[in-house]
C-alpha positions in Angstrom: 6.1 73.9 -5.9 2.5 73.9 -4.6 -0.4 73.9 -7.3 -3.6 74.1 -5.2 -4.3 76.5 -2.2 -7.1 75.6 0.3 -8.4 78.4 2.2 -10.9 77.6 4.8 -13.1 80.5 6.0 -15.0 80.8 9.0 -16.7 84.2 8.3 -13.9 86.3 10.0 -12.1 89.1 8.8 -9.0 87.4 9.9 -9.6 84.2 8.0 -10.1 86.2 4.9 -6.7 87.8 5.2 -5.3 84.5 3.7 -7.1 84.9 0.4 -4.8 87.6 -1.1 -1.9 85.6 -0.1 -3.2 82.4 -1.4 -4.1 84.2 -4.5 -0.7 85.7 -5.0 1.0 82.3 -4.5 -1.4 80.7 -6.9 -0.6 83.2 -9.6 3.1 83.2 -9.1 2.9 79.3 -9.9 0.1 78.7 -12.1 -2.0 77.1 -9.4 -5.6 77.3 -8.2 -7.4 78.4 -5.1 -10.2 76.8 -3.4 -12.4 78.7 -0.7 -14.4 76.6 1.7 -16.6 77.2 4.8 -17.1 74.3 7.0 -20.7 73.7 8.2 -21.3 72.4 11.6 -24.0 70.1 12.2 -27.0 71.4 14.0 -27.6 71.1 17.5 -29.3 67.7 18.1 -26.7 65.8 16.0 -24.4 63.4 17.6 -20.7 63.0 17.2 -21.2 61.3 13.7 -23.7 63.7 12.3 -26.6 61.5 12.7 -29.6 63.6 13.4 -31.2 63.1 16.9 -34.1 65.6 16.1 -34.5 64.9 12.5 -37.7 67.0 12.0 -36.4 70.0 13.4 -32.7 69.9 11.8 -34.1 69.2 8.3 -35.5 72.9 8.3 -32.4 74.4 9.7 -29.8 72.9 7.3 -31.0 74.3 4.2 -31.1 77.8 5.7 -27.3 77.2 6.9 -26.4 75.7 3.4 -27.9 78.8 1.6 -26.1 81.3 4.3 -22.7 79.6 3.7 -23.3 79.7 -0.3 -24.2 83.3 -0.2 -21.1 84.2 2.3 -19.0 82.4 -0.2 -20.5 84.2 -3.3 -20.1 87.6 -1.7 -16.3 86.7 -0.8 -15.8 85.6 -4.3 -17.3 89.1 -5.3 -15.3 91.0 -3.2 -12.1 89.2 -4.0 -12.6 88.8 -7.7 -9.8 90.8 -9.0 -7.2 89.0 -6.6 -8.5 85.6 -7.7 -8.7 86.1 -11.1 
């Protein structure tokens, strides 16, 4: 039986529908749930993630990371009972 459930989130309600399902499955088998949001490299990054416009992207990345963390914290608050 599975022990670890990974739920990738993109900020949509559709993606969040997987959270209660993963939580239910994890509870049934004593597993854990990991929520994640993938951050896309900012414009100006090449296919390997190297910054072409380094000065501009350094200003944007901390904001994007803070927004992603705030979103994940908010999702955890909303689904706290199911993920307990």
